[in-house]
C-alpha positions as CSV (number, residue, x, y, z in Angstrom):
1,M,-23.5,64.9,7.9
2,R,-19.7,64.9,8.0
3,G,-17.8,63.4,5.1
4,T,-21.0,62.5,3.1
5,M,-22.4,65.8,1.9
6,R,-22.7,66.1,-1.9
7,A,-20.0,68.3,-3.3
8,R,-21.2,71.0,-5.7
9,G,-20.1,70.5,-9.3
10,V,-19.0,66.9,-8.7
11,P,-20.7,64.4,-11.0
12,R,-23.0,61.9,-9.3
13,R,-21.0,59.0,-10.7
14,A,-17.8,60.4,-9.3
15,R,-19.4,60.9,-5.9
16,R,-20.7,57.3,-6.0
17,R,-17.2,56.0,-6.8
18,A,-15.8,58.0,-3.9
19,T,-18.5,56.6,-1.6
20,V,-17.8,53.0,-2.7
21,A,-14.1,53.5,-2.1
22,R,-14.8,54.8,1.4
23,R,-17.0,51.8,2.1
24,R,-14.3,49.4,0.9
25,R,-11.6,51.1,3.0
26,A,-13.8,51.0,6.1
27,M,-14.7,47.4,5.6
28,T,-11.1,46.4,5.1
29,R,-10.0,47.9,8.4
30,A,-13.1,47.1,10.4
31,A,-13.3,43.5,9.2
32,S,-10.4,42.6,11.5
33,V,-12.6,43.3,14.5
34,E,-13.4,39.8,15.4
35,D,-16.2,40.6,17.8
36,V,-18.4,42.2,15.2
37,P,-20.8,39.7,13.7
38,P,-20.7,39.6,9.9
39,E,-24.4,40.6,9.5
40,D,-23.9,43.6,11.7
41,L,-20.8,44.6,9.8
42,A,-22.6,44.3,6.5
43,L,-25.5,46.5,7.8
44,V,-23.2,49.2,9.0
45,V,-21.1,49.2,5.8
46,E,-24.3,49.4,3.8
47,L,-25.2,52.6,5.6
48,L,-21.9,54.2,4.4
49,D,-23.6,54.5,1.0
50,S,-25.4,57.6,2.2
51,E,-24.7,60.9,0.5
52,S,-26.3,63.1,3.2
53,G,-27.4,63.1,6.8
54,E,-31.0,63.0,5.6
55,E,-30.5,59.9,3.5
56,L,-28.6,58.2,6.4
57,G,-31.5,59.0,8.7
58,E,-34.0,57.6,6.3
59,K,-32.0,54.4,5.9
60,V,-31.7,54.0,9.7
61,D,-35.5,54.6,10.1
62,L,-36.0,51.8,7.6
63,V,-33.6,49.5,9.4
64,A,-35.5,50.2,12.6
65,K,-38.9,49.7,11.0
66,N,-37.8,46.3,9.6
67,G,-36.7,45.2,13.1
68,L,-33.0,45.1,12.3
69,L,-31.8,47.8,14.7
70,T,-30.5,46.1,17.8
71,K,-28.0,47.0,20.5
72,G,-25.5,44.7,18.7
73,V,-25.7,46.8,15.5
74,V,-25.2,50.0,17.5
75,D,-22.2,48.4,19.3
76,A,-20.8,47.2,16.0
77,A,-20.9,50.7,14.5
78,R,-19.0,52.0,17.6
79,V,-16.4,49.3,17.5
80,I,-15.9,49.7,13.7
81,A,-15.5,53.5,14.1
82,E,-13.0,53.2,17.0
83,A,-11.0,50.5,15.1
84,N,-10.7,52.7,12.0
85,R,-9.6,55.7,14.0
86,A,-7.1,53.7,16.0
87,S,-5.6,52.2,12.8
88,G,-5.1,55.6,11.2
89,Q,-7.9,55.5,8.6
90,D,-8.6,58.6,6.6
91,E,-10.5,61.2,8.5
92,D,-13.4,61.3,6.1
93,V,-14.0,57.6,6.6
94,V,-13.7,57.9,10.4
95,A,-16.1,60.9,10.4
96,L,-18.6,59.0,8.3
97,L,-18.4,55.9,10.6
98,E,-18.9,58.1,13.6
99,D,-22.0,59.7,12.0
100,V,-23.4,56.3,11.3
101,H,-22.8,55.2,14.9
102,E,-24.4,58.4,16.4
103,T,-27.4,58.1,14.1
104,L,-27.9,54.5,15.0
105,R,-27.4,55.2,18.7
106,R,-30.0,58.0,18.8
107,K,-32.6,55.9,16.9
108,F,-32.0,52.9,19.2
109,E,-32.4,55.1,22.3
110,E,-35.6,56.6,20.9
111,M,-37.0,53.1,20.2
112,A,-36.1,51.9,23.7
113,A,-37.8,54.9,25.3
114,T,-40.9,54.3,23.3
115,T,-40.9,50.6,24.2
116,V,-40.6,51.3,27.9
117,K,-43.3,54.0,27.8
118,G,-45.6,51.6,25.9
119,A,-45.0,48.8,28.4
120,L,-45.5,51.1,31.4
121,T,-48.8,52.5,30.0
122,F,-50.1,49.0,29.1
123,A,-49.2,47.5,32.5
124,Q,-50.9,50.4,34.3
125,E,-54.0,49.9,32.2
126,L,-54.1,46.1,32.9
127,M,-53.8,46.7,36.7
128,T,-57.0,48.7,36.7
129,H,-59.0,45.7,35.4
130,F,-58.2,43.3,38.2
131,T,-57.2,43.2,41.9
132,A,-54.9,41.0,44.0
133,E,-58.0,39.4,45.4
134,D,-59.0,38.2,41.9
135,L,-55.8,36.2,41.9
136,E,-57.0,34.1,44.9
137,E,-59.3,32.3,42.4
138,V,-57.5,33.0,39.2
139,D,-59.2,30.2,37.1
140,A,-62.7,31.4,38.0
141,S,-62.1,35.1,37.9
142,V,-63.8,37.0,35.1
143,A,-61.5,40.0,35.6
144,V,-58.4,37.9,35.2
145,K,-59.7,36.3,32.0
146,K,-60.4,39.7,30.6
147,V,-56.9,40.8,31.4
148,Q,-55.4,37.8,29.7
149,L,-57.6,38.5,26.7
150,M,-56.4,42.1,26.6
151,M,-52.8,40.9,26.7
152,R,-53.3,38.4,23.8
153,E,-55.0,41.1,21.7
154,E,-52.2,43.6,22.4
155,F,-49.4,41.1,21.6
156,E,-51.1,40.3,18.3
157,K,-51.3,43.9,17.2
158,E,-48.8,44.9,14.5
159,N,-47.5,47.8,16.5
160,G,-48.6,46.7,19.9
161,V,-46.6,46.1,23.0
162,S,-44.7,42.8,22.7
163,K,-44.8,40.2,25.4
164,E,-41.0,40.3,25.6
165,A,-41.0,44.1,26.2
166,L,-43.7,43.8,28.8
167,A,-42.1,41.0,30.7
168,K,-38.7,42.7,30.5
169,Y,-40.0,46.0,31.8
170,L,-41.8,44.4,34.7
171,D,-38.7,42.3,35.6
172,E,-36.8,45.6,35.9
173,V,-39.6,47.2,38.0
174,L,-39.5,44.6,40.7
175,P,-36.0,45.1,42.0
176,V,-36.7,48.9,42.2
177,M,-39.8,48.0,44.3
178,D,-37.6,45.9,46.6
179,Q,-35.4,48.9,47.2
180,Q,-38.3,51.1,47.9
181,D,-39.9,48.6,50.2
182,S,-36.7,48.4,52.2
183,R,-36.8,52.1,52.7
184,I,-40.4,52.0,53.7
185,Q,-39.7,49.2,56.2
186,G,-37.0,51.4,57.7
187,S,-39.4,54.3,58.1
188,L,-41.8,52.0,59.9
189,E,-39.1,51.2,62.5
190,T,-38.4,54.9,63.1
191,A,-42.1,56.0,63.1
192,E,-42.9,57.9,66.3
193,T,-46.7,57.6,66.5
194,A,-49.2,54.9,66.1
195,E,-50.9,56.9,63.4
196,Q,-47.7,57.0,61.4
197,K,-47.1,53.3,61.8
198,A,-50.7,52.5,60.7
199,Q,-50.2,54.7,57.5
200,I,-46.9,52.9,56.7
201,V,-48.4,49.5,57.2
202,Q,-51.3,50.4,55.0
203,M,-48.9,51.5,52.3
204,M,-46.9,48.3,52.6
205,M,-50.1,46.2,52.2
206,Q,-51.1,48.1,49.1
207,R,-47.6,47.7,47.6
208,T,-47.8,43.9,48.3
209,K,-51.0,43.7,46.3
210,E,-49.4,45.7,43.5
211,R,-46.5,43.4,43.5
212,M,-48.8,40.4,43.1
213,Q,-50.5,42.1,40.1
214,I,-47.2,42.9,38.5
215,E,-45.8,39.4,39.0
216,F,-49.0,37.9,37.5
217,I,-48.8,40.1,34.4
218,R,-45.2,39.4,34.0
219,D,-45.7,35.6,34.3
220,C,-48.6,35.6,31.9
221,A,-46.6,37.5,29.3
222,A,-43.7,35.1,29.7
223,R,-46.1,32.1,29.1
224,M,-48.0,33.5,26.1
Protein backbone atom coordinates (compact mmCIF):
# COMPACT_ATOMS: atom_id res chain seq x y z
CA MET A 1 0.00 0.00 0.00
CA ARG A 2 1.53 3.29 -1.07
CA GLY A 3 2.30 5.80 1.63
CA THR A 4 1.25 3.56 4.53
CA MET A 5 3.82 0.77 4.78
CA ARG A 6 5.59 0.62 8.12
CA ALA A 7 9.11 1.99 7.89
CA ARG A 8 11.81 -0.23 9.41
CA GLY A 9 13.43 1.19 12.50
CA VAL A 10 10.74 3.86 12.98
CA PRO A 11 9.08 3.67 16.42
CA ARG A 12 5.36 2.81 16.35
CA ARG A 13 4.48 6.01 18.21
CA ALA A 14 6.27 8.09 15.57
CA ARG A 15 4.50 6.21 12.78
CA ARG A 16 1.20 6.85 14.53
CA ARG A 17 1.91 10.58 14.81
CA ALA A 18 2.78 10.69 11.10
CA THR A 19 -0.42 8.84 10.21
CA VAL A 20 -2.53 11.18 12.32
CA ALA A 21 -0.85 14.17 10.69
CA ARG A 22 -1.67 12.80 7.22
CA ARG A 23 -5.27 12.26 8.26
CA ARG A 24 -5.57 15.84 9.50
CA ARG A 25 -4.06 17.29 6.34
CA ALA A 26 -6.36 15.21 4.13
CA MET A 27 -9.41 16.15 6.17
CA THR A 28 -8.51 19.84 6.07
CA ARG A 29 -8.31 19.88 2.28
CA ALA A 30 -11.15 17.44 1.59
CA ALA A 31 -13.56 19.03 4.04
CA SER A 32 -14.04 21.86 1.54
CA VAL A 33 -15.73 19.43 -0.87
CA GLU A 34 -19.32 20.40 -0.18
CA ASP A 35 -20.88 17.41 -1.93
CA VAL A 36 -19.28 14.89 0.45
CA PRO A 37 -21.65 14.02 3.33
CA PRO A 38 -19.99 14.35 6.76
CA GLU A 39 -20.57 10.69 7.63
CA ASP A 40 -18.89 9.53 4.40
CA LEU A 41 -16.00 11.93 4.95
CA ALA A 42 -15.52 10.65 8.49
CA LEU A 43 -15.48 7.02 7.33
CA VAL A 44 -12.92 7.69 4.60
CA VAL A 45 -10.68 9.67 6.95
CA GLU A 46 -10.88 6.88 9.51
CA LEU A 47 -9.53 4.45 6.92
CA LEU A 48 -6.42 6.63 6.60
CA ASP A 49 -5.36 5.26 9.97
CA SER A 50 -4.09 2.08 8.27
CA GLU A 51 -0.41 1.21 8.37
CA SER A 52 -0.47 -1.40 5.60
CA GLY A 53 -2.55 -2.53 2.65
CA GLU A 54 -3.55 -5.62 4.63
CA GLU A 55 -4.88 -3.54 7.51
CA LEU A 56 -6.78 -1.28 5.12
CA GLY A 57 -8.33 -4.32 3.44
CA GLU A 58 -9.41 -5.71 6.80
CA LYS A 59 -11.02 -2.42 7.76
CA VAL A 60 -12.85 -2.14 4.44
CA ASP A 61 -14.09 -5.72 4.85
CA LEU A 62 -15.44 -4.75 8.28
CA VAL A 63 -17.12 -1.64 6.86
CA ALA A 64 -18.78 -3.83 4.21
CA LYS A 65 -19.81 -6.46 6.74
CA ASN A 66 -21.50 -3.80 8.88
CA GLY A 67 -23.47 -2.54 5.88
CA LEU A 68 -21.70 0.82 5.73
CA LEU A 69 -20.08 0.43 2.31
CA THR A 70 -22.24 2.28 -0.20
CA LYS A 71 -21.70 3.89 -3.58
CA GLY A 72 -21.75 7.22 -1.75
CA VAL A 73 -18.74 6.19 0.33
CA VAL A 74 -16.83 5.07 -2.78
CA ASP A 75 -17.66 8.33 -4.55
CA ALA A 76 -16.65 10.30 -1.47
CA ALA A 77 -13.23 8.62 -1.42
CA ARG A 78 -12.74 9.46 -5.11
CA VAL A 79 -13.81 13.08 -4.70
CA ILE A 80 -11.58 13.56 -1.65
CA ALA A 81 -8.56 12.06 -3.43
CA GLU A 82 -9.13 14.23 -6.51
CA ALA A 83 -9.62 17.35 -4.40
CA ASN A 84 -6.39 16.74 -2.49
CA ARG A 85 -4.41 16.14 -5.68
CA ALA A 86 -5.86 19.23 -7.38
CA SER A 87 -5.02 21.39 -4.36
CA GLY A 88 -1.38 20.31 -4.31
CA GLN A 89 -1.50 18.13 -1.24
CA ASP A 90 1.58 16.09 -0.30
CA GLU A 91 2.10 13.09 -2.56
CA ASP A 92 2.04 10.59 0.30
CA VAL A 93 -1.39 11.85 1.38
CA VAL A 94 -2.73 11.72 -2.18
CA ALA A 95 -1.32 8.22 -2.67
CA LEU A 96 -2.93 7.08 0.56
CA LEU A 97 -6.30 8.53 -0.42
CA GLU A 98 -6.10 6.89 -3.85
CA ASP A 99 -5.33 3.55 -2.21
CA VAL A 100 -8.36 3.96 0.05
CA HIS A 101 -10.58 4.78 -2.93
CA GLU A 102 -9.31 1.85 -4.99
CA THR A 103 -9.75 -0.61 -2.11
CA LEU A 104 -13.29 0.64 -1.45
CA ARG A 105 -14.14 0.51 -5.17
CA ARG A 106 -12.95 -3.06 -5.60
CA LYS A 107 -14.85 -4.25 -2.51
CA PHE A 108 -18.02 -2.45 -3.59
CA GLU A 109 -17.88 -4.00 -7.06
CA GLU A 110 -17.28 -7.40 -5.51
CA MET A 111 -20.35 -6.93 -3.30
CA ALA A 112 -22.46 -5.75 -6.23
CA ALA A 113 -21.49 -8.78 -8.33
CA THR A 114 -22.32 -11.12 -5.47
CA THR A 115 -25.68 -9.41 -4.94
CA VAL A 116 -26.63 -9.68 -8.62
CA LYS A 117 -25.58 -13.32 -8.78
CA GLY A 118 -27.59 -14.12 -5.65
CA ALA A 119 -30.69 -12.35 -6.98
CA LEU A 120 -30.39 -14.10 -10.35
CA THR A 121 -30.01 -17.54 -8.81
CA PHE A 122 -32.92 -17.02 -6.41
CA ALA A 123 -35.21 -15.64 -9.14
CA GLN A 124 -34.44 -18.61 -11.38
CA GLU A 125 -35.20 -20.98 -8.53
CA LEU A 126 -38.53 -19.29 -7.78
CA MET A 127 -39.59 -19.53 -11.42
CA THR A 128 -39.27 -23.32 -11.33
CA HIS A 129 -41.93 -23.54 -8.63
CA PHE A 130 -44.82 -21.84 -10.41
CA THR A 131 -46.08 -21.07 -13.90
CA ALA A 132 -47.81 -18.18 -15.60
CA GLU A 133 -50.98 -20.28 -15.51
CA ASP A 134 -50.80 -20.35 -11.70
CA LEU A 135 -51.15 -16.57 -11.77
CA GLU A 136 -54.61 -16.81 -13.32
CA GLU A 137 -55.94 -17.82 -9.88
CA VAL A 138 -53.21 -16.37 -7.76
CA ASP A 139 -55.17 -16.39 -4.47
CA ALA A 140 -56.04 -20.07 -4.80
CA SER A 141 -52.74 -21.32 -6.19
CA VAL A 142 -50.77 -23.59 -3.86
CA ALA A 143 -47.67 -23.05 -6.01
CA VAL A 144 -47.91 -19.28 -5.70
CA LYS A 145 -48.32 -19.48 -1.93
CA LYS A 146 -45.23 -21.68 -1.77
CA VAL A 147 -43.24 -19.15 -3.77
CA GLN A 148 -44.36 -16.32 -1.51
CA LEU A 149 -43.32 -18.35 1.54
CA MET A 150 -39.91 -19.06 -0.02
CA MET A 151 -39.43 -15.34 -0.58
CA ARG A 152 -40.33 -14.42 2.99
CA GLU A 153 -37.96 -17.04 4.36
CA GLU A 154 -35.14 -15.85 2.09
CA PHE A 155 -35.65 -12.20 2.99
CA GLU A 156 -35.51 -13.05 6.70
CA LYS A 157 -32.20 -14.92 6.44
CA GLU A 158 -29.21 -13.08 7.87
CA ASN A 159 -27.22 -13.41 4.64
CA GLY A 160 -30.09 -14.08 2.28
CA VAL A 161 -31.11 -12.18 -0.83
CA SER A 162 -32.83 -8.95 0.20
CA LYS A 163 -36.19 -7.92 -1.24
CA GLU A 164 -34.64 -4.65 -2.41
CA ALA A 165 -31.87 -6.47 -4.29
CA LEU A 166 -34.30 -8.89 -5.91
CA ALA A 167 -36.75 -6.18 -6.99
CA LYS A 168 -33.92 -4.00 -8.31
CA TYR A 169 -32.40 -6.85 -10.30
CA LEU A 170 -35.73 -7.79 -11.90
CA ASP A 171 -36.46 -4.14 -12.68
CA GLU A 172 -33.22 -4.08 -14.64
CA VAL A 173 -33.98 -7.38 -16.41
CA LEU A 174 -37.30 -6.24 -17.90
CA PRO A 175 -35.91 -3.44 -20.14
CA VAL A 176 -33.36 -5.91 -21.50
CA MET A 177 -36.19 -8.31 -22.28
CA ASP A 178 -37.98 -5.49 -24.11
CA GLN A 179 -34.98 -5.00 -26.38
CA GLN A 180 -34.70 -8.72 -27.02
CA ASP A 181 -38.42 -8.99 -27.77
CA SER A 182 -38.13 -6.21 -30.32
CA ARG A 183 -35.41 -8.12 -32.13
CA ILE A 184 -37.45 -11.31 -32.02
CA GLN A 185 -40.46 -9.44 -33.41
CA GLY A 186 -38.25 -8.20 -36.22
CA SER A 187 -37.11 -11.72 -37.03
CA LEU A 188 -40.76 -12.80 -37.23
CA GLU A 189 -41.39 -10.21 -39.90
CA THR A 190 -38.48 -11.46 -41.98
CA ALA A 191 -39.05 -15.19 -41.46
CA GLU A 192 -39.31 -16.95 -44.81
CA THR A 193 -41.12 -20.17 -43.93
CA ALA A 194 -44.20 -21.09 -41.93
CA GLU A 195 -42.07 -23.36 -39.74
CA GLN A 196 -39.73 -20.50 -38.85
CA LYS A 197 -42.67 -18.24 -38.02
CA ALA A 198 -44.23 -20.93 -35.82
CA GLN A 199 -40.98 -21.37 -33.88
CA ILE A 200 -40.64 -17.63 -33.33
CA VAL A 201 -44.26 -17.29 -32.20
CA GLN A 202 -43.74 -20.14 -29.75
CA MET A 203 -40.64 -18.41 -28.40
CA MET A 204 -42.55 -15.15 -27.99
CA MET A 205 -45.35 -16.89 -26.09
CA GLN A 206 -42.84 -18.52 -23.74
CA ARG A 207 -41.13 -15.21 -23.12
CA THR A 208 -44.49 -13.58 -22.35
CA LYS A 209 -45.06 -16.22 -19.66
CA GLU A 210 -41.59 -15.64 -18.26
CA ARG A 211 -42.27 -11.92 -18.14
CA MET A 212 -45.45 -12.55 -16.16
CA GLN A 213 -43.46 -14.62 -13.67
CA ILE A 214 -40.73 -12.00 -13.36
CA GLU A 215 -43.20 -9.17 -12.86
CA PHE A 216 -45.05 -11.18 -10.22
CA ILE A 217 -41.86 -11.93 -8.27
CA ARG A 218 -40.74 -8.30 -8.52
CA ASP A 219 -44.10 -6.97 -7.33
CA CYS A 220 -44.24 -9.46 -4.45
CA ALA A 221 -40.76 -8.43 -3.34
CA ALA A 222 -41.72 -4.75 -3.48
CA ARG A 223 -44.81 -5.37 -1.32
CA MET A 224 -43.16 -7.52 1.35
